[in-house]
Every structure is written in structure tokens, then in C-alpha cells.
N, C-alpha and C positions, 0 to 999 in steps of 0.2 A: 227262169229256174236254171241252176249251174248246169253246165255240160262240158265233158271232156272235149279238148280240140287239138289239132295239131298231129304232126307225125310223130310216132315213138322216138325215132333217133334225132328228131330235129328239136322238139319242144314238149315239155310236159303239160303246160296249162297257158292259158292266154286269158286276157281280160275281157274280150269281146266275145258275148255269148252266140255261138254258131246256131243254125237251125236245128231244131229236136232231132235227137237220134243221129247226129253226124258220126260217121264211123271214125274209130280209131284204128290205125293201119299199123301192120307189122309187116315188113321191116321197113319199107319206104313207099313213096308214090307208086302210082302206076297200079299193075294187076299183082299185088302182093299175094304170095301164097295163102296167108292166114290174116284174116280181118276179124275185128270184134266189134259188137253193137251192143248196146245196152238201152233197154227201154227207159223212158222218163215218165212215170206215172204222175198224171195230173191230179191234184187234190183240192176241191173235189173234181171228178171227171167231167169235162165238157166235150159233148160230142161235136159241138161246133168248132173245136180244135183239133180233130182227128186227122192231122196231117203229117207229113213227114216222119211216119212211124218206122220201126224197124221192118215192117212188111214190105217197104218199098224195094228193099235188096233183094228179097225173094222175089217179088214180083217182076223186077227188072231181069232176073234170070230166066223166069218162066216165059216171059214175053219173048226172050232171044232164043229159046229153046229150039231146036231143029230135029231132035230126034225123040228124045224121051225126058219125062218128069216122073220120078218116083217119090212118093211121099208117104212116110211113116209117121203118124201122129196119134196120141192119145185121144185129141178132141179137135175138130175142125169146124168152126162157125164164123170165121171171118170172110165177108163177102168178097173183099178186094181178093184175096187168094183164089176164092173161089171162081171168080169171074176170070182170073187169069188162067186158071186150070181149065175152064170152059173154052175159052179162047184157043188155048194150046190144041186141044182136043179138035176142035172145029177146023183148025188148019193143018190137021195131020199128025200132029205128034201123038205119040204113044203116051197116055197118063194112066198111071197105076197108083191106088191108094190103098194103104194099110192103116186100119184104126182098130180101136177097142170096140168090141160088141156092145158095150153099154151106151155108145154114142152114135149107133147107126141111124137112130132116129132123127137126127138132125136135118134141118131143112137143106143146108149146104150138101149133105151126102145124098138126098134124093135129086138134087138139081145135077150134081156129078153123074148119077147113074141114069139120068132121064137122056144124056147124050152118048151113053154107051161107055163110059170109064167104069173099069172094072175097080171094085171096092171089095177089098178082103178084110175080114175080122177074125179075132182069135177065138170067139166061141168059147171062152172059158171064164171061171170066176175071177182067176187072176187077171191082171192088167196087160194089155198090149200098151206100154207107157213109152215106147220109144219116141223121140223127137229129132227126126232127121228127113232132109229132102235132098235128093240127087237129081240133077239137071244134065242131060247129054252125058253122063258117066263121066262128068269132067268138073263139076262144081258142087260142092256139098256144103249144106247148112246143117248146125246142130247146136245144142245148149240146152236151156230150159224152157225155150219158147215153144208153145203151140199157136198155131195159126188161128186163134180166137180173138175176139173183142176184148176180152178180159185181160189176157196175156200181151196184148199189143198196146193198150191204152191205160189200163189201172194197175198192172202187176209189175213188180221188178223181175226182170228178166234179161239173159244173157243170150247172145246168138253169134255163134262163129260162122264165117264163111271160108272155107277151105278149098283150094285148087290143086293141092299136092297130089299127084296121081295115085301113090301107094295109098294115102289114107283114103282118098275116095273110093277106090277099089274095095276097102274094107267094108264099106257101107253098101256098094253094090251087091257084094256077096251076101251080107246080111238080109237085104231086102229080098233078093232072090229066094234065100231059105224060107222067108214067112210065106211064100206063095207056094210051098210045098205042104203036103198034108202033116208033117211032123215038124213044122217050122216055128211052133211056139213053144214058151216055157221049157221045163227042164229037158225036153226031147230034142230041143234045137242043137244041131251039132256044133261044136267048136272049131270053126274053119276060117279064123280070120287070118287072111293071107300075110298081112304086114302089121303084127301087133305093135312094133316099135319101129319107127322110122325118123329120120332127122329132116326138117324141112326148114331152110334158111337159117341155120344155125339152132333151131328149136327141136329138141328131141319131142315127139309126138308118140305116146302110147294109146293104143284103141282097144277097148273091151266091151264085150256085151255080156248081158246077164240073162239067164243065171248060168250060161254054159262056161263062163271064162273065169269065175270065182273072183268077182270085182272086188269083194271086201278084202281080201287078202292084200291085193294090190293097193288099195287105198291105205290100209292099216301099215304097210311097208313104207309108204310116203309118209305118214303120220310119224312112225318111229324114226325117220331121218331127220326130223325138224331139230335144228341146233339153236334157232333164235326166235322164230314167231310161227304161229299158225293164226290165221284169221278164217273164220267160217260164216257163211250165209246158208241156213237151213231152213228150207221149207218144212220138212219133217224130219226129226232127229230122235230116234227111239232106240238105237244100237248103243247096247251098254259096252261092247268091245271098243267102239271108237272112243266113248267116254273113257274107258280104262287107259287107253294109250294117251289121251290128251293129258290125263292127269299124271302119268308117268313122265309125261315131257315137262309139265309144270314143276313137278319135283326135282326135274334135272335143270330148272332154271330158265326154260322155254316161256316165252310170254305168250298166252294162249287167250283169245278173245272171239265172240261170236254173237250173233244175231239169230234168235228164232222166230219163225212165223207166229205171232200171237194166237191165231186160230187154231193151231196145231198143239198148243201147249195144253193137250188133254192128259190123261192119267199117264201114259206111258212117255210122252214128251216131257211132261212136267217133271217126271221123276229125273230124266237126265239133266234137265235145265236146273233143277234144284240141287242134284248132286255136283255139278260143276260149280255152281254159284256158292255152295257151302263150302267148297274147297278153296274158293278165293279166286276162282276164274271169272273174268269180266264177261258176262252175259246179259243180253237185253232181250226183251220181247220187241218186235220190228214196229215201226212207227207209221206204215202205210195202213191207211183205213181200209185198203182193199187187200192185197196179198203180197207178200214177200216170197217170190217163188223160186229164187235162185236154189242150187244145189252145189255149193261150192266150198272148197279148201283152197287157201293160198299159203303155201309153206315156205318159209324163210324168203320171202318175196322173190322167189325164182321158181317156184312150181305151182301150177293150178290144175285142181282137179273139177271138172265140170261136166255136165250132160244131163240126161234125164233122172239119174239115180238118186233117189231120196235115201237118207242115212237110215234105212229100215230093214226089218227081216224079209219084208215081202218083195223089196227090191232086189234083194240078194238071191232069194230062193225060188221065187214064182213068177213075178212080173216079167216081161220083155222089157230092157232097159239098155241105154247105150252110155258110155263114159269115155272121155278123153283125158288124158293126164298129159299137160304141156309143161315142158322145161325150159323156161327162158326169162331172164329177168325183166326185159321190155315188155312182154305180153302179160306176165304177173304183175308188173306195175299197174297196168291199167285195171286189172281185177282189184288190186289194192285200191285204187281211186274210188272204185265202184263200192268197195266194202266201207271206206271211210263215208261215202254219202249215206249209204244204208244205216251205218252206225249212228250218224249225226242225226238222222230223222228219227232212230229209235231213242236217242238220248233226249230229244226234245220231246218226244212224246211221253216219256218216262218223268219228266219235271210236273210235279202237281199243280 
């Protein structure tokens, strides 16, 4: 199956397929401050080929942890990550987990608790939907990926590895907030220390929901589009996002997107049909499992990604995290991923 390969500044593609989930690196070889990985769902899934997944990069960081591992994830059931966390705890690393209360019954959670790992949940109807991991206060992973079997092997996901200290610190602060009594939902304080910072020529914005008004920031990016907007949406029910996309279409901007087919329920279908009836190129995804991205790519220079679905609950009640990255090299990698997801959706749409 096709994969991206090579360094961002050295080559855009190559003919020899590298191992599954090989990283694409920004901006050069070595310990780059920002790296991005994409899952490669198998169709159909074959457990016998569950090797070289995106989890390997998280596991490597956990295995090298000397002080702490903090993980905030909606769901955790991937045994490889669970084993790495258990081993870290047993060698004296401080391991802390925050997850959604709906998923506390998972067997891996019981395994973690059995060795004394603290597991905190939100205990709310709304979701603790964040997806980030901080290792030693120095390495941070985020994106659409949960450490689960489905998200690693079957679903389309993206995972960023970031080592820039200001950005990592944003997530250190957010994790600490969730350990406090008022740390979830609308009561969570807006205390992000470095909401906007430059990393190797890439401007990175960090926002948390619901306290940071994420929708307004995304709407601002969409309104700035001059040439193109490409999106991959697990859930897209926000009419205000659709409003702005249609405004940009009227201004001559090319807009196209892929929706997760299973989420085209009543509200999702309304947005899908509204865009399609206005001439926007939209498709239902072609992954028999799940297209789990929550991504906008704007003018091939800006990427919006994270845990935040394009929904009211993501804005108003769930705990979510978003990064907005301004840089053409990084955006180009997400454009390539969009092309892959679009092509798969187009093949599935052919009778």
C-alpha cells in the first residue's frame, strides 16, 4: 500500500514503499521539533500484520522516560502501550492517566490500576475527549489518535510528535488542570501559557475546549482561505463552519472534503447535503472501518488538527485539544494524506 516517504525539505515522494507508518519529518533529519505520522488502515484488517504502527513512536518515548508519563485519552485499550506504561511504572517513572469515565471498565485500565498507576476520569455526561501524551515534560504527542487497536490498525488517524518546549508546556499545564476538582468542561480555566509560538519557522497555535473558544479560531482560519480548503471530518455537524465554507466557495475558493460515512446521521447528513447541493465536492469515506481525522488544510499552508470534532459538543462541553500549524511543508503532508483519503472515498463511490 502507498506510503509517504522522505524528508520534507528533500523529497516529496519516492517509488520504493518504506515500512508501514514511516514518519514524515519537519523540517530535517535528526531530532526535529515537529514530526507527523499517519496510520495505514488495512482492508481487511489482518492482526498478523500488526507491526510498524504509529504506536511504536509513542512506545519508544515511554520506554525512554526517566521521570514521568502523562496520558490524556478518551479511550485506551492498546496492549502495546499498556505494557509500556506498566514497565515504566515498575522502573520508578511517575505514570498518570486521564480518561473518559465511560471507558473506565476497559481491561487495560484495570491493569494500570493494579500496579498503582493513578487513573482520573471526568465523571460527566460530556466527554473527556482529549488525545495527548507528555513524556518527561519534554515530548508531546497529539492528533486524532487514541491508543486503541482500532485507531492504530483500522482507522485513519494522524499523530504529531512535538518537542518544542513552549508547546509541550501548554499540555503539561492542561494535564495538571484535569487533576484538579474543577478541571473538566466549562469550569476548566483558560491558562494556556503559550497559545501562539514559532517552531522552526512554523507558527503553532494551541487551544483547549471548552475554555478557549476553539470554534472562533477555526472560523477565523476558514475565513482567511484564498485558494483552497480540504477537510477530513469524522463528525461535521456545525452549520457555522458550513456557512463560512460556502462563503469562501462564493468567493472562488476551492472546497472539498471527506465525511466519515457512519456519522452521516441526521445532523451530519444535513451539512453533507447542504455542501453538496451548493456544488462543493464532498464524499463519504471509503474505509470500511473509520475515517477518524478532524482536519482542515487551508491554502496548502495551514493545518487544523487534534481531538476536536466539528460539533457543538466539542465546542461547548467536551474536553478537547486543537493545534493550528502554519507552514507549507507540514501542510503538504496533510494534503498528501487528504489525497489518499479522497482517492479511497472516490473508489468506494463508484457503483
